VEXVEX-249821 format. One record per atom (N, C-alpha, C): residue number from 1; residue in three letters; z, x, y; atom name. Coordinates in pm, whole numbers, always signed. Example, Ala and Ser with C-alpha at 12.3 -4.5 7.8 and 13.67 -1.06 7.14 Angstrom:
# residues 2
R   resi   resn       zz       xx       yy   name
R      1    ala     +780    +1319     -569      N
R      1    ala     +780    +1230     -450     CA
R      1    ala     +780    +1320     -330      C
R      2    ser     +708    +1285     -225      N
R      2    ser     +714    +1367     -106     CA
R      2    ser     +787    +1290       +3      C
***
This chain:
# residues 157
R   resi   resn       zz       xx       yy   name
R      1    unk    +2440    +2053    -2625      N
R      1    unk    +2530    +2001    -2523     CA
R      1    unk    +2442    +1943    -2405      C
R      2    unk    +2464    +1814    -2366      N
R      2    unk    +2402    +1769    -2262     CA
R      2    unk    +2487    +1780    -2131      C
R      3    unk    +2429    +1821    -2025      N
R      3    unk    +2498    +1832    -1893     CA
R      3    unk    +2450    +1723    -1804      C
R      4    unk    +2556    +1663    -1731      N
R      4    unk    +2527    +1565    -1639     CA
R      4    unk    +2512    +1625    -1493      C
R      5    unk    +2410    +1586    -1429      N
R      5    unk    +2401    +1638    -1282     CA
R      5    unk    +2417    +1518    -1193      C
R      6    unk    +2501    +1539    -1090      N
R      6    unk    +2532    +1426     -996     CA
R      6    unk    +2415    +1386     -914      C
R      7    unk    +2315    +1470     -898      N
R      7    unk    +2193    +1421     -822     CA
R      7    unk    +2111    +1325     -904      C
R      8    unk    +2149    +1311    -1032      N
R      8    unk    +2081    +1202    -1120     CA
R      8    unk    +2159    +1078    -1124      C
R      9    unk    +2261    +1063    -1048      N
R      9    unk    +2348     +942    -1049     CA
R      9    unk    +2486     +971    -1100      C
R     10    unk    +2562     +866    -1102      N
R     10    unk    +2700     +876    -1150     CA
R     10    unk    +2698     +903    -1306      C
R     11    unk    +2793     +976    -1356      N
R     11    unk    +2809     +997    -1494     CA
R     11    unk    +2844     +865    -1562      C
R     12    unk    +2806     +851    -1698      N
R     12    unk    +2843     +730    -1772     CA
R     12    unk    +2987     +719    -1787      C
R     13    unk    +3048     +604    -1798      N
R     13    unk    +3188     +589    -1808     CA
R     13    unk    +3219     +626    -1956      C
R     14    unk    +3334     +695    -1981      N
R     14    unk    +3380     +733    -2104     CA
R     14    unk    +3512     +677    -2132      C
R     15    unk    +3534     +621    -2248      N
R     15    unk    +3664     +568    -2288     CA
R     15    unk    +3748     +684    -2336      C
R     16    unk    +3875     +679    -2314      N
R     16    unk    +3960     +771    -2366     CA
R     16    unk    +4097     +747    -2299      C
R     17    unk    +4202     +824    -2348      N
R     17    unk    +4332     +808    -2295     CA
R     17    unk    +4407     +949    -2283      C
R     18    unk    +4497     +950    -2196      N
R     18    unk    +4585    +1066    -2182     CA
R     18    unk    +4733    +1028    -2172      C
R     19    unk    +4818    +1119    -2177      N
R     19    unk    +4963    +1087    -2177     CA
R     19    unk    +5014    +1105    -2032      C
R     20    unk    +5074    +1000    -1990      N
R     20    unk    +5143    +1003    -1851     CA
R     20    unk    +5282     +935    -1863      C
R     21    unk    +5375    +1024    -1834      N
R     21    unk    +5520     +978    -1833     CA
R     21    unk    +5543     +925    -1971      C
R     22    unk    +5496     +986    -2072      N
R     22    unk    +5537     +945    -2210     CA
R     22    unk    +5450     +832    -2270      C
R     23    unk    +5359     +776    -2193      N
R     23    unk    +5277     +667    -2238     CA
R     23    unk    +5126     +699    -2235      C
R     24    unk    +5050     +648    -2329      N
R     24    unk    +4906     +666    -2321     CA
R     24    unk    +4852     +577    -2221      C
R     25    unk    +4774     +630    -2127      N
R     25    unk    +4697     +546    -2026     CA
R     25    unk    +4552     +580    -2044      C
R     26    unk    +4465     +478    -1995      N
R     26    unk    +4322     +491    -1998     CA
R     26    unk    +4276     +599    -1905      C
R     27    unk    +4160     +644    -1916      N
R     27    unk    +4095     +735    -1817     CA
R     27    unk    +4094     +661    -1682      C
R     28    unk    +4062     +533    -1676      N
R     28    unk    +4054     +452    -1552     CA
R     28    unk    +4194     +462    -1486      C
R     29    unk    +4302     +440    -1563      N
R     29    unk    +4436     +439    -1502     CA
R     29    unk    +4468     +577    -1452      C
R     30    unk    +4426     +679    -1530      N
R     30    unk    +4447     +824    -1492     CA
R     30    unk    +4379     +850    -1357      C
R     31    unk    +4263     +795    -1341      N
R     31    unk    +4187     +813    -1210     CA
R     31    unk    +4263     +762    -1097      C
R     32    unk    +4320     +642    -1112      N
R     32    unk    +4401     +577    -1011     CA
R     32    unk    +4527     +664     -970      C
R     33    unk    +4591     +714    -1075      N
R     33    unk    +4713     +784    -1043     CA
R     33    unk    +4690     +929     -997      C
R     34    unk    +4570     +982    -1032      N
R     34    unk    +4536    +1117     -983     CA
R     34    unk    +4454    +1119     -861      C
R     35    unk    +4422    +1005     -809      N
R     35    unk    +4331     +991     -684     CA
R     35    unk    +4200    +1083     -699      C
R     36    unk    +4145    +1070     -817      N
R     36    unk    +4006    +1127     -838     CA
R     36    unk    +3941    +1051     -951      C
R     37    unk    +3819    +1079     -980      N
R     37    unk    +3749    +1022    -1095     CA
R     37    unk    +3770    +1102    -1207      C
R     38    unk    +3828    +1041    -1310      N
R     38    unk    +3858    +1116    -1436     CA
R     38    unk    +3734    +1157    -1513      C
R     39    unk    +3717    +1283    -1551      N
R     39    unk    +3603    +1322    -1628     CA
R     39    unk    +3652    +1425    -1732      C
R     40    unk    +3622    +1388    -1860      N
R     40    unk    +3667    +1478    -1961     CA
R     40    unk    +3580    +1613    -1988      C
R     41    unk    +3465    +1609    -1914      N
R     41    unk    +3367    +1718    -1927     CA
R     41    unk    +3324    +1768    -1784      C
R     42    unk    +3279    +1889    -1780      N
R     42    unk    +3222    +1950    -1665     CA
R     42    unk    +3104    +1869    -1619      C
R     43    unk    +3091    +1853    -1486      N
R     43    unk    +2964    +1793    -1418     CA
R     43    unk    +2900    +1897    -1348      C
R     44    unk    +2781    +1884    -1309      N
R     44    unk    +2704    +1977    -1227     CA
R     44    unk    +2657    +1903    -1109      C
R     45    unk    +2665    +1969     -984      N
R     45    unk    +2633    +1903     -858     CA
R     45    unk    +2490    +1879     -852      C
R     46    unk    +2408    +1965     -900      N
R     46    unk    +2258    +1949     -873     CA
R     46    unk    +2181    +2003     -991      C
R     47    unk    +2075    +1935    -1030      N
R     47    unk    +1990    +1977    -1135     CA
R     47    unk    +1912    +2118    -1100      C
R     48    unk    +1893    +2138     -972      N
R     48    unk    +1831    +2255     -933     CA
R     48    unk    +1921    +2373     -961      C
R     49    unk    +2055    +2355     -943      N
R     49    unk    +2144    +2465     -978     CA
R     49    unk    +2165    +2496    -1127      C
R     50    unk    +2119    +2400    -1201      N
R     50    unk    +2119    +2419    -1350     CA
R     50    unk    +2022    +2502    -1418      C
R     51    unk    +1914    +2533    -1334      N
R     51    unk    +1813    +2616    -1391     CA
R     51    unk    +1850    +2756    -1438      C
R     52    unk    +1951    +2817    -1383      N
R     52    unk    +1997    +2949    -1424     CA
R     52    unk    +2118    +2933    -1516      C
R     53    unk    +2141    +2822    -1574      N
R     53    unk    +2254    +2793    -1656     CA
R     53    unk    +2280    +2907    -1756      C
R     54    unk    +2181    +2965    -1811      N
R     54    unk    +2197    +3074    -1918     CA
R     54    unk    +2270    +3198    -1865      C
R     55    unk    +2273    +3219    -1733      N
R     55    unk    +2336    +3334    -1674     CA
R     55    unk    +2487    +3309    -1644      C
R     56    unk    +2534    +3182    -1657      N
R     56    unk    +2670    +3148    -1618     CA
R     56    unk    +2776    +3176    -1727      C
R     57    unk    +2726    +3161    -1844      N
R     57    unk    +2835    +3179    -1956     CA
R     57    unk    +2900    +3054    -2000      C
R     58    unk    +2857    +2943    -1944      N
R     58    unk    +2914    +2815    -1999     CA
R     58    unk    +2860    +2789    -2130      C
R     59    unk    +2954    +2732    -2224      N
R     59    unk    +2908    +2719    -2355     CA
R     59    unk    +2993    +2601    -2423      C
R     60    unk    +2957    +2571    -2539      N
R     60    unk    +3029    +2467    -2602     CA
R     60    unk    +3154    +2539    -2678      C
R     61    unk    +3260    +2465    -2716      N
R     61    unk    +3366    +2522    -2783     CA
R     61    unk    +3340    +2576    -2908      C
R     62    unk    +3239    +2520    -2984      N
R     62    unk    +3201    +2573    -3107     CA
R     62    unk    +3139    +2719    -3101      C
R     63    unk    +3096    +2760    -2979      N
R     63    unk    +3029    +2880    -2956     CA
R     63    unk    +3123    +2989    -2919      C
R     64    unk    +3258    +2952    -2908      N
R     64    unk    +3358    +3062    -2868     CA
R     64    unk    +3420    +3107    -2998      C
R     65    unk    +3387    +3233    -3044      N
R     65    unk    +3436    +3284    -3176     CA
R     65    unk    +3598    +3283    -3177      C
R     66    unk    +3653    +3311    -3066      N
R     66    unk    +3799    +3317    -3056     CA
R     66    unk    +3873    +3195    -3086      C
R     67    unk    +3802    +3074    -3082      N
R     67    unk    +3871    +2941    -3089     CA
R     67    unk    +3880    +2901    -3244      C
R     68    unk    +3987    +2844    -3281      N
R     68    unk    +3996    +2779    -3413     CA
R     68    unk    +3898    +2666    -3422      C
R     69    unk    +3864    +2614    -3538      N
R     69    unk    +3777    +2504    -3549     CA
R     69    unk    +3831    +2375    -3473      C
R     70    unk    +3967    +2361    -3488      N
R     70    unk    +4029    +2246    -3422     CA
R     70    unk    +4027    +2264    -3265      C
R     71    unk    +4056    +2379    -3217      N
R     71    unk    +4045    +2391    -3066     CA
R     71    unk    +3900    +2389    -3021      C
R     72    unk    +3801    +2437    -3102      N
R     72    unk    +3659    +2412    -3057     CA
R     72    unk    +3625    +2266    -3053      C
R     73    unk    +3668    +2190    -3155      N
R     73    unk    +3641    +2040    -3157     CA
R     73    unk    +3704    +1978    -3032      C
R     74    unk    +3825    +2014    -3005      N
R     74    unk    +3904    +1961    -2890     CA
R     74    unk    +3819    +1984    -2769      C
R     75    unk    +3773    +2114    -2747      N
R     75    unk    +3695    +2141    -2620     CA
R     75    unk    +3562    +2069    -2615      C
R     76    unk    +3502    +2056    -2731      N
R     76    unk    +3369    +1988    -2733     CA
R     76    unk    +3382    +1842    -2696      C
R     77    unk    +3501    +1779    -2741      N
R     77    unk    +3528    +1638    -2717     CA
R     77    unk    +3578    +1610    -2581      C
R     78    unk    +3615    +1714    -2503      N
R     78    unk    +3674    +1692    -2377     CA
R     78    unk    +3811    +1648    -2376      C
R     79    unk    +3887    +1678    -2488      N
R     79    unk    +4021    +1631    -2509     CA
R     79    unk    +4119    +1728    -2444      C
R     80    unk    +4241    +1685    -2426      N
R     80    unk    +4358    +1758    -2389     CA
R     80    unk    +4448    +1759    -2502      C
R     81    unk    +4523    +1875    -2520      N
R     81    unk    +4630    +1891    -2624     CA
R     81    unk    +4717    +1764    -2639      C
R     82    unk    +4742    +1723    -2752      N
R     82    unk    +4824    +1605    -2781     CA
R     82    unk    +4963    +1611    -2730      C
R     83    unk    +5022    +1734    -2716      N
R     83    unk    +5154    +1747    -2670     CA
R     83    unk    +5163    +1776    -2514      C
R     84    unk    +5054    +1750    -2442      N
R     84    unk    +5060    +1767    -2294     CA
R     84    unk    +5078    +1626    -2227      C
R     85    unk    +5182    +1620    -2146      N
R     85    unk    +5208    +1498    -2067     CA
R     85    unk    +5214    +1527    -1921      C
R     86    unk    +5163    +1430    -1850      N
R     86    unk    +5161    +1446    -1695     CA
R     86    unk    +5283    +1359    -1646      C
R     87    unk    +5352    +1420    -1549      N
R     87    unk    +5471    +1357    -1491     CA
R     87    unk    +5479    +1388    -1346      C
R     88    unk    +5537    +1302    -1264      N
R     88    unk    +5543    +1330    -1117     CA
R     88    unk    +5665    +1429    -1098      C
R     89    unk    +5635    +1515    -1004      N
R     89    unk    +5741    +1610     -963     CA
R     89    unk    +5750    +1608     -815      C
R     90    unk    +5859    +1655     -766      N
R     90    unk    +5879    +1652     -621     CA
R     90    unk    +5883    +1803     -579      C
R     91    unk    +5813    +1854     -480      N
R     91    unk    +5814    +1985     -436     CA
R     91    unk    +5851    +1989     -287      C
R     92    unk    +5971    +2050     -258      N
R     92    unk    +6013    +2052     -118     CA
R     92    unk    +5916    +2095      -27      C
R     93    unk    +5896    +2025      +88      N
R     93    unk    +5789    +2055     +188     CA
R     93    unk    +5651    +2019     +149      C
R     94    unk    +5629    +1969      +32      N
R     94    unk    +5503    +1921       -6     CA
R     94    unk    +5493    +1789      -44      C
R     95    unk    +5596    +1736     -112      N
R     95    unk    +5611    +1597     -151     CA
R     95    unk    +5589    +1572     -300      C
R     96    unk    +5553    +1454     -344      N
R     96    unk    +5527    +1425     -484     CA
R     96    unk    +5398    +1480     -523      C
R     97    unk    +5391    +1545     -636      N
R     97    unk    +5280    +1596     -698     CA
R     97    unk    +5281    +1563     -855      C
R     98    unk    +5185    +1596     -928      N
R     98    unk    +5184    +1580    -1077     CA
R     98    unk    +5195    +1715    -1137      C
R     99    unk    +5265    +1716    -1246      N
R     99    unk    +5286    +1845    -1322     CA
R     99    unk    +5260    +1819    -1467      C
R    100    unk    +5217    +1928    -1541      N
R    100    unk    +5194    +1921    -1678     CA
R    100    unk    +5320    +1958    -1753      C
R    101    unk    +5351    +1892    -1864      N
R    101    unk    +5475    +1920    -1934     CA
R    101    unk    +5445    +1911    -2086      C
R    102    unk    +5509    +1991    -2166      N
R    102    unk    +5494    +1982    -2313     CA
R    102    unk    +5598    +1883    -2371      C
R    103    unk    +5545    +1804    -2445      N
R    103    unk    +5631    +1708    -2513     CA
R    103    unk    +5689    +1750    -2643      C
R    104    unk    +5639    +1870    -2685      N
R    104    unk    +5682    +1931    -2810     CA
R    104    unk    +5653    +2081    -2802      C
R    105    unk    +5716    +2167    -2873      N
R    105    unk    +5689    +2307    -2859     CA
R    105    unk    +5533    +2332    -2880      C
R    106    unk    +5474    +2416    -2797      N
R    106    unk    +5341    +2461    -2816     CA
R    106    unk    +5330    +2608    -2821      C
R    107    unk    +5267    +2662    -2927      N
R    107    unk    +5264    +2806    -2940     CA
R    107    unk    +5185    +2878    -2825      C
R    108    unk    +5222    +2995    -2805      N
R    108    unk    +5149    +3077    -2699     CA
R    108    unk    +5001    +3095    -2741      C
R    109    unk    +4914    +3112    -2646      N
R    109    unk    +4773    +3117    -2663     CA
R    109    unk    +4704    +2989    -2722      C
R    110    unk    +4774    +2874    -2706      N
R    110    unk    +4704    +2745    -2753     CA
R    110    unk    +4628    +2690    -2644      C
R    111    unk    +4516    +2649    -2680      N
R    111    unk    +4421    +2580    -2577     CA
R    111    unk    +4483    +2447    -2539      C
R    112    unk    +4506    +2423    -2415      N
R    112    unk    +4566    +2295    -2372     CA
R    112    unk    +4444    +2193    -2333      C
R    113    unk    +4342    +2248    -2275      N
R    113    unk    +4228    +2172    -2241     CA
R    113    unk    +4138    +2251    -2148      C
R    114    unk    +4025    +2198    -2118      N
R    114    unk    +3929    +2264    -2015     CA
R    114    unk    +3956    +2207    -1888      C
R    115    unk    +3948    +2296    -1774      N
R    115    unk    +3962    +2247    -1641     CA
R    115    unk    +3827    +2189    -1609      C
R    116    unk    +3821    +2062    -1573      N
R    116    unk    +3699    +1991    -1554     CA
R    116    unk    +3687    +1959    -1397      C
R    117    unk    +3559    +1939    -1365      N
R    117    unk    +3530    +1907    -1225     CA
R    117    unk    +3382    +1923    -1209      C
R    118    unk    +3337    +1952    -1084      N
R    118    unk    +3196    +1973    -1051     CA
R    118    unk    +3162    +2111    -1037      C
R    119    unk    +3064    +2165    -1115      N
R    119    unk    +3016    +2298    -1099     CA
R    119    unk    +2913    +2291     -975      C
R    120    unk    +2942    +2372     -873      N
R    120    unk    +2858    +2381     -767     CA
R    120    unk    +2855    +2517     -698      C
R    121    unk    +2757    +2542     -617      N
R    121    unk    +2745    +2672     -538     CA
R    121    unk    +2859    +2679     -445      C
R    122    unk    +2924    +2792     -444      N
R    122    unk    +3040    +2824     -349     CA
R    122    unk    +2978    +2850     -213      C
R    123    unk    +2974    +2749     -131      N
R    123    unk    +2907    +2766       +6     CA
R    123    unk    +2988    +2822     +113      C
R    124    unk    +3129    +2840      +69      N
R    124    unk    +3216    +2914     +163     CA
R    124    unk    +3241    +2827     +287      C
R    125    unk    +3231    +2690     +276      N
R    125    unk    +3242    +2609     +398     CA
R    125    unk    +3386    +2533     +409      C
R    126    unk    +3486    +2596     +354      N
R    126    unk    +3626    +2554     +354     CA
R    126    unk    +3700    +2566     +231      C
R    127    unk    +3829    +2557     +254      N
R    127    unk    +3919    +2575     +125     CA
R    127    unk    +3914    +2455      +45      C
R    128    unk    +3903    +2472      -83      N
R    128    unk    +3913    +2357     -172     CA
R    128    unk    +4035    +2388     -266      C
R    129    unk    +4145    +2314     -251      N
R    129    unk    +4260    +2340     -324     CA
R    129    unk    +4246    +2308     -471      C
R    130    unk    +4139    +2247     -510      N
R    130    unk    +4111    +2207     -646     CA
R    130    unk    +3997    +2290     -699      C
R    131    unk    +3955    +2394     -630      N
R    131    unk    +3825    +2469     -673     CA
R    131    unk    +3872    +2604     -744      C
R    132    unk    +3807    +2629     -854      N
R    132    unk    +3823    +2757     -929     CA
R    132    unk    +3697    +2839     -907      C
R    133    unk    +3704    +2957     -863      N
R    133    unk    +3589    +3040     -851     CA
R    133    unk    +3530    +3073     -987      C
R    134    unk    +3393    +3072     -990      N
R    134    unk    +3331    +3108    -1119     CA
R    134    unk    +3218    +3210    -1088      C
R    135    unk    +3255    +3345    -1087      N
R    135    unk    +3154    +3443    -1054     CA
R    135    unk    +3039    +3437    -1143      C
R    136    unk    +2922    +3446    -1088      N
R    136    unk    +2790    +3429    -1179     CA
R    136    unk    +2690    +3511    -1112      C
R    137    unk    +2586    +3531    -1176      N
R    137    unk    +2463    +3599    -1133     CA
R    137    unk    +2355    +3494    -1090      C
R    138    unk    +2399    +3382    -1049      N
R    138    unk    +2324    +3266    -1002     CA
R    138    unk    +2251    +3314     -877      C
R    139    unk    +2122    +3285     -857      N
R    139    unk    +2043    +3328     -747     CA
R    139    unk    +2099    +3287     -602      C
R    140    unk    +2176    +3173     -601      N
R    140    unk    +2227    +3126     -473     CA
R    140    unk    +2375    +3170     -453      C
R    141    unk    +2425    +3250     -532      N
R    141    unk    +2569    +3309     -512     CA
R    141    unk    +2665    +3259     -620      C
R    142    unk    +2789    +3277     -596      N
R    142    unk    +2885    +3242     -688     CA
R    142    unk    +2913    +3086     -703      C
R    143    unk    +2957    +3054     -816      N
R    143    unk    +2974    +2902     -845     CA
R    143    unk    +3128    +2880     -826      C
R    144    unk    +3163    +2755     -814      N
R    144    unk    +3294    +2704     -808     CA
R    144    unk    +3306    +2578     -895      C
R    145    unk    +3415    +2561     -969      N
R    145    unk    +3439    +2434    -1033     CA
R    145    unk    +3542    +2353     -942      C
R    146    unk    +3481    +2255     -877      N
R    146    unk    +3574    +2179     -783     CA
R    146    unk    +3628    +2050     -860      C
R    147    unk    +3753    +2046     -860      N
R    147    unk    +3805    +1911     -922     CA
R    147    unk    +3866    +1825     -814      C
R    148    unk    +3814    +1837     -686      N
R    148    unk    +3857    +1757     -582     CA
R    148    unk    +3825    +1604     -595      C
R    149    unk    +3708    +1580     -639      N
R    149    unk    +3663    +1431     -655     CA
R    149    unk    +3655    +1391     -794      C
R    150    unk    +3609    +1489     -888      N
R    150    unk    +3609    +1450    -1037     CA
R    150    unk    +3701    +1562    -1107      C
R    151    unk    +3770    +1518    -1199      N
R    151    unk    +3857    +1616    -1273     CA
R    151    unk    +3931    +1554    -1385      C
R    152    unk    +4019    +1628    -1459      N
R    152    unk    +4092    +1574    -1562     CA
R    152    unk    +4243    +1611    -1536      C
R    153    unk    +4332    +1584    -1629      N
R    153    unk    +4475    +1605    -1605     CA
R    153    unk    +4511    +1753    -1594      C
R    154    unk    +4425    +1842    -1638      N
R    154    unk    +4452    +1983    -1628     CA
R    154    unk    +4465    +2017    -1482      C
R    155    unk    +4382    +1944    -1392      N
R    155    unk    +4380    +1979    -1249     CA
R    155    unk    +4492    +1910    -1172      C
R    156    unk    +4558    +1803    -1216      N
R    156    unk    +4675    +1736    -1161     CA
R    156    unk    +4642    +1700    -1017      C
R    157    unk    +4744    +1636     -952      N
R    157    unk    +4735    +1611     -808     CA
R    157    unk    +4879    +1544     -772      C
***
């Protein structure tokens, strides 16, 4: 598995499509609607932070023994479950947001997709509403997966 580090430049563009309001749209269209750069895979903020990668527990889908071969392939490809659709919702006091909806029954414990964004050191310099803490033994402290600038439909907006 190759990891892209943002200090080495922007990631290569990837073609793909996701479901939005019942229609397949390109990753570029999803970027516009989500107000972030769509990325189907995790990105890393800095190559210097990647040196302790072995301690973080990140892995490919095929290395998770709990996943079925189909789920592992989905994870490795950066795909989102075929029955997941994004639709606008209105939250009182917040306004319009995006929500995830099932277009057909999905069994419990089914992998919907990986939360993608930028893996970076949690510097504690402010609240990131799109950040997920990732405890680690990294020498510079805990990590966070921030989907504020880069992300996929699992992060919504």
